[in-house]
N, C-alpha and C positions, 0 to 999 in steps of 0.2 A: 504493500500500500504506500509506504514512504517513497519507494522507487517510482511508483506510478505518479504520485503527486509531484515529485521532483521533475519528472519528464513533462508533466502538464505545465508546470511553471516555466520551464525552459521554452516550451512551445509557445506559450502566451507571450513571453518576452520577445521571442523571435518575430511573432506576428506584430507586436507593437513597434519593434524596430523597423520592420518592413513597411508598416503604415507610415511611420515618420519619414522613412526614406522616400516613399512614394510622394508624400506631401511636399518634401523638399524638392524633388525632381520636378513637380508640377509648377511650383512658384519660383524656383531658383534656376530653371533650365536656361541654357544658352539660347540666344535668338535675338532677332531684331525687334524694335519697337518704335512707335511714333507717339508724340504727346503734344497737347495744347493746354495752355492755362491762362487764366486771368491773373494779373499781378497788380500790386500796389507798391509804389516806390516811396520810401521815406528818405528825404534828402539829407545828406551830410555834406553841406557846401559851406566853405569858408570864403565869403565874399568881402572880407574886411578891407582888402586893398582898394575897393571902390570908394571907401571913405576918404582916400587921399584926394579924390576929385571933389573938393568941398563945395564948389559952386554947382555941382550937378546932383549930388546925392547927400542924403541925411542919414548917417549911421545912428544906431546899430541896425543890422540887417537880419531879416528872418526869411525862412524858406517854407514853401508849401509842398505837399506831397503830390504825386502824380499817379494816375491810372495807367495801366499798360497791358501788354500781351506778350507771351513768349511761346515759341514753337521749338520743337526739338525732334531729332531722329537719332537713334543710337542702336547699340548692340550689347546685349549681355554676353560677355565673353565666357564667364563661368559663374558659379554660384556666388562669388565674392566681388567680382569686378565687372564694371560696364564702362563703355566709352560712348560719348554722344557729342553731337554738334547742336548748339543752342543759339537761337536768335531771339533777342528781346528788344521790344520797342516801348519807350516811355513817352507819353503824350507831351507833358510840359511841366517842368519844375519852375516855379516863379520865385525870384529873389526880390523880396519886398523891403522897402526902406522905412525908417521911422516916420510915423505920421500917416502911413498908408501910401499906396501907389507902388507900382512895380518898377524896380530898378533894372532888372534883366531877366532873361528866361533861358532855360537849358533844356534841350530836347535830344536825348541820346538814342542811338541805335547801336546795339552791341551784338557781336558775333564771337562766341567762345567755343573752344574744344574742351570738354570736361571729362575728367575721370571720376567715376563713382565707385565708392567702396561700400558694399552692401552687407548687412548682417542677414544671412540667409535663413531666417526663421519663417515658419509657415504663415502665410496670409499677411501679417503685419511685419514689414521689413524696414527698419531705420537705415539711413545711409549718410555718409559724408561725401562732399563734392568739392572739387577744386578744378579750376580751368584758367586758360589764358586765351587771349584773342585780340580783337580790334574793336575800337569804338569810333563811330562816326557821329558827330553831334553838331547841332546848331546852337550857337550862343549869340543872343541878340541883346544889345543895350542901346536903345535909340539915341540918347544924348552922345555917347561915345562914338556911335556909328556915324552920326551927323558931323561931329567935330574931328574925329581922328580915324575914321574909316574902320573901326572895330565892329565886327558883326558878320556872321556868315557861317560857313561850314568848316569844321576842323576834324582832324583825325588823330588818334592816339592808340596806345596799347592799353588793354584792359586785363585785369586779374579778378577772378570770381572765386569765392570760397563760401562754404556754408554746409547745410545739411537738410534732411527732410525725412519723410515717412511715406512708404508705399503701402497701400491697403488694397489687397486683391479682392475684388467683388466676385470675379470668375477667373478661370485660367487665363483669360485674355484681357479683361477690363480691369484697370487699376486706377484708383483715386489716389492722388498724391498731394501732400502738403510740404512746402519748401520755404526755407528762408536763406537768402544768400546776401553777401556784401560785395558790391561792385566797385572796384578801384579804377578810376580813370587817371592814367599817368600823365595826361596832357592838360595844360592850362592855357587859355587864350591870352595873348599878349598884344601890346601896342608898341610902336617904335619909340625909342628913347631919344635923347638929345643927339646921340651919334647913331649912325646907320647900323652899327654892330650891336647896339644895346637894345634890349627888349624889356618892357615893364609888364609884369603880371597884373591882371585885373581881378583875378581870384586865386586863392591858394590851393583849393581843391574842389573837384566836382564829382563827389562820390555819392552813392546812395545804397540803401538796403532794399532788397526786393522780397516781398512776401507773396507767394504764389499758391494757388489752389487749382488743380487741373485734372484732366483725364488722360490716361495713356492706354494704348492698345498694343498688346504683345502678340506677335505673330507665332 
C-alpha cells in the first residue's frame, strides 16, 4: 500500500509538472507579435534657459502632458527574451510661462529597437525593457522663431528604459501595461555671438510614457 501511494504521488507530481510545462510553452513560446497602445506622456522638460530671454518670457516655466500612440512589431526569441521595433508619437507637450500663455511646444516622434527581458510565468508575465533609436521632433517658440529663426524640425538619439506586464487573455491576445522613460539626447539651439557658438534654449526634452494596449501573438 505504501509503495502504491508513493507511485501515485510521483505520478501526480509528474502530471502537475507536465501541466506547468504545457502552460509555459503556450504563453512563453517563441514567435512573432504585433501590438498597438494608447499612451500618455508626462513631460520632464527643463526649459529654464528660456528665462534668459527676459523680454520674451516670464519664468518659472511649467509643462503639460500629452496624449499619444505607439505601435510595435517584434519576436519572442525564447521564453526569457524578445526583440521589437517600436514607434511612438506624442501629440504636443506645451511649455507654459508664469502668468499663463504658452512659451513653446514639443512634438516628438520616436523610433527605438528594444530588448525585452520577460519572466516566463503563466498568463501574467512582468518584463523589463531597454532600447535605443532616433527621435525626430518639432520644437516651436514663436517669439524666438520670429527674432532668431528658432523653430522647426530637429533630430537626435533616443534611449528608452522601463518595464511592464503582459496579461494573456488567450494564447494569442495579450493586454499589456507599460511605463517607460524616454531620453532625448538633442536640445534645440540658436546661434551665439560667433558662428561657432550655439546657445541652448532648453536643457532637456525628456518624458515618461504610460501605455495600455493590445498585442497579438502569432
